[in-house]
N, C-alpha and C positions, 0 to 999 in steps of 0.2 A: 460500516465504520471504516475510516481510513486512519492509519497510524504508521509511524516510522517502522522500518524493517530492522528489527534486532533479533538476535537469537532468543532473548527472553520473551519477547512478544510472540514469536512463533511457538515457543513452548507453552505459554499461558493459554493460547487460543488453539492448541492442537485439538482436532476434532471438529473444528469449524471449516468452512470453505474459505481458503485463502488464495487471493489473486495478487500477483505482483504488477505494479505499475511504475514505470520510470517517469519522473517528473523533473522539471527545472524550476527550483525556487527562485523567484525574481523579486523579492521584497526589497533588497538592498540595491543601491545604485551601481554596485560593482558588476552587474551583469548576470548574476544568478549562480546557482549551484545545482549540479545534477545529483539527484537523490532517488532512492527507491522507496516507495510507500507500499503498504499492504492494504488491500481492501478485504475486510473480514465480514463474512455473512453466515447466517444460519441456513441459507438456501443456496442451492447451486444456481449459477448464472445461466441464463438462456443465451444462446449464441448471439454475438453481436451487441450485447448490452454492456459489456465492460471492455 
């Protein structure tokens, strides 16, 4: 699952594997916005897959 990085989300999903990913939202014409998303999984990622 991918979701916005907020303290509440980190608290709710404590106990799962959480990986941080920096992205650039580019939906608007204004050039985008840098954000940080969390990828949450019930399994540990293998090297190179995230």
